[in-house]
N, C-alpha and C positions, 0 to 999 in steps of 0.2 A: 260551846264556843263557836262563834260565827267566823266566816271567812275574813270579815273586816278586822276582827280581833286578832286573828292569826297573823295577818299582815300589817297590823297597826294602822289601818286606814279607817276613816270615817265612812259610813254608808252614805249613799246618795239620798238626800231628803226625798221621801216618798210622797206620792199624792199629786192631785191635780194642781195644787198651788205652785209647786216647783216647776211643773211643765208649763203652766200658764205664765209664770214669771219669765221663763225662757222664751216663750212665744212673744210676749210683750216686749222683751228686750230685743229680740230679733227684729220686730217691727220698728222699734225706735232706731236701731242701728241702721237699718236699710234707709229710713227716711233721712237720718243725719248724714249718712255717706252720700246719698244722692244729692242733697243740698250742697255738700262740700265738693262734689265732683270726684269722689273717691270710690265709685262703683263701676265695675265692668260686668256687663251682662253678655251671656252667650258662651257656648262650649268652645268654639274656635277662638273667639276673642280672648277668653280666659286662658286657654292653652298658650296662645301667643304671648300674653302678658307674663305668665308663669315661666315661660322659656326665656324671655328677655330680662325680667327683673323679679325673680322669686323672693328676694329679700324685702320687697315692698308690699307683698301680699300679707294682710293681717288676718283675714277670715274668709272662709269659703262656704257657700250654700249650694247644695245640689238639690234640684227639684224635679219631681216626676209624678205624674198621675198614674192610675192603674193601667191606662191604655199604653203608657210608655214602658211598662215593665216588660213587654214583649219585644221592644226595640233593641235588638242585639247590639247594633252599632252604638247606640246611646249608652247601653250598659258597659260596653268596653271602654268608652270615653270616661264614664264614671269611675270605673276601676282604676284607670290610669291616673285620673285626677286625684282620687283618694290616696293612691300610692305616693304621688308627688307631694301631697299635703302632709302625709305622715312622715315622709323622708325629710321635709323641710320645716317640721314643727309648726304647721299651719292648722289652726283649729278648723274643723269642718262639721257641718250638720246637714241633715236631709229635711226637706219639706215635701209632704205628699199632697199638696193642694196648689196647683199652678194658678187657678183663678184667684185665690186669696193672695198669693204672692204678687200677681199682676195688679190686683187692687191696691196692695200696700205700696207698690212702686208708682202707681198712677200711669197715665197715658205715656206711650212710647214717643219716639222721635217723629218728626213730621213726615217721614218717608211713606207713611201709610201701611207699611208692612209690620206685622206683629213682631215683637221682640222675642228672641230666644232667651227664656228665663231658666233653662235647665241647669245652668251654672252661673253663679254670681260671685264675684270676688270683691271684697272690701280691701282697698289699698290704704297705705299710710299716706296721709296728706303731707304736703310740703311743710306744713306748720309743725314745728318741733314739739310744741306744748299740747297738742291735741290728745287728750285722754278721754275717750268716750266711755261713760259709765256703763252703757249698754254692752259695749265690747268687753269690758271687764267682767260683767255678769255672765256673758256667754262663754268667755274663756274659763271661768270657774265652773260653769255647767259642763263644758266639754271635759275639763280635767276630772271632775267628779264622775262623769260617765266612763271615762277611760279607767278609773279606779275599779270599776265593776265590769271591765272588759267589754264595754259598749263603745267601740272606736268611732263610729259615725252615728251619733244619736239622732233620732227623728224628733222634730219640733213641730207642734201644731200652732199655726198663727191664730191670733185672736180674731173674733168676728168683727 
């Protein structure tokens, strides 16, 4: 008898296809949210938005490279953001490749400064009828991950 049978849960679909599907869905969601103006990038900007309007946040992406793993301040921010997302039922994933994330989002604002992509929030647009299929796929992926006690799953973005 497996743990899933004991608790009556279905196991997470295994293999690269499931992970690649989640990566592709995340890429689609980021592009769609950016087109609709529903994307907030940056640790501090995200924290401000979550403080002011947490009910409007639909999804959270935390991103870090290997060199960021030693940044204690960033890790503390990540811990606080994760706790906030768990407390407010906001789905959250990690991405371990900032260059791919930057490529998926395209060039930043005209200010010339690079964008802080360590935290990205997807907010609900003002349109009531907006149901993004990629967001629904990612929500299912996060739910399945939580069923096997992986609270913040890591997603690899497609090439």
